[in-house]
C-alpha positions, -999 to 999 in steps of 0.1 A, spaced: -226 408 -22 -250 401 7 -285 411 8 -310 403 36 -349 404 37 -376 394 59 -380 400 97 -352 388 119 -336 392 153 -306 413 154 -279 387 147 -247 394 130 -255 382 95 -230 407 78 -202 399 101 -208 360 97 -208 366 59 -176 386 60 -160 360 82 -170 333 59 -158 350 27 -125 360 41 -119 322 39 -139 311 10 -146 338 -16 -181 339 -30 -186 349 -64 -225 350 -63 -248 375 -49 -265 360 -17 -297 370 -3 -305 358 32 -343 356 38 -356 352 73 -389 334 73 -408 309 94 -397 273 85 -416 256 114 -433 231 90 -404 225 68 -384 204 93 -353 223 85 -335 254 98 -325 266 64 -323 260 26 -303 273 -2 -312 276 -38 -290 286 -67 -303 306 -97 -274 316 -120 -252 340 -102 -276 345 -74 -281 323 -43 -312 325 -20 -307 314 16 -339 308 37 -333 307 74 -357 302 101 -363 335 119 -370 321 153 -335 305 159 -313 312 188 -282 332 180 -261 300 180 -284 280 158 -287 311 135 -250 314 130 -243 276 125 -272 274 101 -258 304 81 -224 289 80 -239 255 69 -260 272 41 -229 294 31 -211 260 26 -239 250 2 -233 283 -16 -197 273 -23 -207 238 -33 -231 253 -58 -203 275 -72 -181 245 -74 -205 222 -91 -209 197 -61 -245 185 -65 -246 150 -48 -269 155 -18 -252 133 6 -218 144 -2 -232 181 2 -247 175 36 -216 155 49 -194 184 41 -216 213 53 -224 194 86 -187 189 91 -176 224 82 -204 242 102 -187 232 134 -151 240 123 -163 273 111 -183 281 143 -152 274 163 -131 297 142 -159 324 144 -159 321 182 -121 323 184 -121 353 162 -146 371 183 -128 364 216 -95 375 202 -111 409 194 -92 405 160 -107 407 126 -112 371 113 -83 361 91 -83 335 63 
């Protein structure tokens, strides 16, 4: 289940989450917290706490950067659930997948069809 908190622009958080989970089911509850990460030198972070995962995303991103960052952080959610904790491997996989997933997201939106797994 997805929860959102903090102030954000009107970006398609739930739609991106639904698109992602149609391909990669997530067992955890996920909260996306929109916050100011200006001083953190990152666009987003993911923290796991048992069956709950907490994603922080910079609230000042463009829609493109927001969607790509959310997809990237959702990859980390799957990695947490799969027990992948090697930081270099995690980032390599997430950076690789964010581009593929963003292209799929765009294709699903242009086709007017619901995203398919």
